[in-house]
C-alpha positions in Angstrom: -10.7 16.4 0.5 -7.1 16.9 1.4 -4.3 14.7 0.0 -1.4 15.0 2.4 2.1 13.9 1.6 3.9 13.1 4.9 6.1 10.4 6.6 5.4 7.4 8.8 5.8 9.7 11.8 2.4 11.2 11.0 -0.3 10.3 13.6 -3.1 10.1 11.1 -1.1 7.4 9.2 -0.2 5.6 12.4 -3.8 5.5 13.4 -4.9 4.1 10.0 -2.2 1.5 10.0 -3.4 0.2 13.4 -6.8 -0.4 11.8 -5.1 -2.0 8.8 -3.1 -4.3 11.0 -6.2 -5.4 12.9 -8.0 -6.2 9.6 -5.0 -8.1 8.3 -4.7 -10.1 11.5 -8.2 -11.4 11.0 -7.7 -12.1 7.3 -4.3 -13.7 7.5 -4.9 -15.8 10.6 -1.8 -17.8 11.5 0.1 -16.3 8.6 -0.1 -12.7 10.1 3.1 -12.8 12.0 5.1 -13.7 8.8 3.6 -10.8 6.8 3.8 -8.3 9.8 7.6 -8.5 10.0 7.8 -6.9 6.5 5.3 -4.1 7.3 7.1 -2.0 9.8 6.5 1.7 9.3 9.3 3.3 11.3 11.5 4.2 8.3 9.0 5.2 5.6 9.5 8.7 4.2 6.8 8.7 1.5 3.3 8.5 3.0 0.0 9.7 1.6 -3.1 10.3 3.8 -6.5 11.4 2.5 -8.5 13.5 4.9 -12.2 14.3 4.5 -14.0 16.5 6.9 -11.0 16.6 9.2 -10.9 12.8 9.4 -8.2 10.6 8.0 -9.9 8.0 5.8 -7.3 6.4 3.5 -3.6 5.9 3.3 -0.7 4.3 1.6 3.1 4.5 1.4 6.0 3.8 -0.8 9.6 2.9 0.0 12.6 2.3 -2.1 13.1 -1.3 -3.2 16.1 -0.7 -5.5 17.5 2.2 -7.5 14.6 2.1 -10.1 11.7 0.7 -8.0 9.5 1.8 -5.2 7.4 -0.7 -3.3 3.8 0.2 -2.4 3.0 -0.6 1.3 0.3 0.0 3.9 -2.6 0.7 1.6 -5.8 1.1 3.7 -9.3 2.7 3.4 -11.8 2.9 6.2 -14.5 0.2 5.6 -17.3 2.8 5.3 -15.4 4.7 2.6 -14.5 1.7 0.4 -15.8 1.7 -3.1 -15.6 5.5 -3.4 -12.3 5.6 -5.3 -10.1 6.8 -2.4 -7.7 3.9 -2.7 -7.1 4.8 -6.4 -6.5 8.4 -5.4 -3.9 7.3 -2.8 -2.3 5.0 -5.3 -2.1 7.5 -8.1 -0.5 10.1 -5.7 2.1 7.5 -4.6 2.9 6.7 -8.2 3.2 10.4 -9.0 5.5 10.9 -6.0 7.7 7.9 -7.0 8.0 9.2 -10.6 8.8 12.7 -9.4 11.5 11.1 -7.3 13.1 9.5 -10.3 11.8 5.9 -10.0 10.6 4.0 -13.0 8.3 1.4 -11.6 6.3 0.4 -8.5 6.0 -3.2 -7.2 3.8 -4.5 -4.4 2.7 -7.7 -2.7 -0.8 -8.5 -1.5 -2.5 -11.7 -0.4 -5.1 -13.9 -1.9 -7.3 -13.1 1.1 -7.6 -9.5 -0.1 -9.6 -9.7 -3.3 -10.4 -6.0 -3.1 -6.7 -5.2 -3.2 -6.1 -7.4 -6.2 -9.0 -5.7 -8.0 -7.7 -2.3 -7.1 -4.2 -3.0 -8.4 -5.5 -4.7 -11.6 -7.9 -1.7 -12.2 -4.9 0.7 -11.9 -2.8 -1.1 -14.5 -0.7 -3.3 -12.3 0.4 -6.6 -13.8 0.9 -9.9 -12.0 4.6 -10.8 -11.8 6.4 -13.7 -10.2 6.7 -13.3 -6.4 9.8 -11.3 -5.4 12.1 -11.1 -2.4 10.7 -12.6 0.8 7.5 -13.6 -1.0 9.1 -16.0 -3.6 7.8 -19.2 -1.9 4.7 -17.8 -0.3 1.7 -19.5 -2.1 -0.8 -17.0 -0.7 1.0 -13.9 -2.0 0.4 -12.2 -5.3 3.0 -9.7 -6.5 2.3 -6.9 -9.0 4.3 -4.3 -11.1 3.5 -1.1 -12.8 5.8 1.0 -15.1 5.5 4.6 -14.2 5.2 7.4 -16.8 
């Protein structure tokens, strides 16, 4: 297994995000366009891709939210690799990178139609918080926070 730190220009990341977007389009239905506008990847400088047997299988990213906070974005694991701990590996590497970069916490938003994501974040010590930013009045959104150490 290779855990690669890269940017959003990385083709492995771009390819995984295409699969993520296709999955989210099905899950989100009519709401997909609203969420998609906040998930552009062109300016993300902190990306993690997991590669197994020369194949990218999982990814995630962080981007600055404010001077103390990184926002977790674009988490995805290939369906056949789910349940193997790869998402937690990606998340822990992103948290480590955020902490090394001087950030104190990570926040994120996910949807109620993504119960596996909610379980992942809860298992990794993220705590439910009031919806922030553009998600404040979005009833299907769930926002989480984790203090880094």
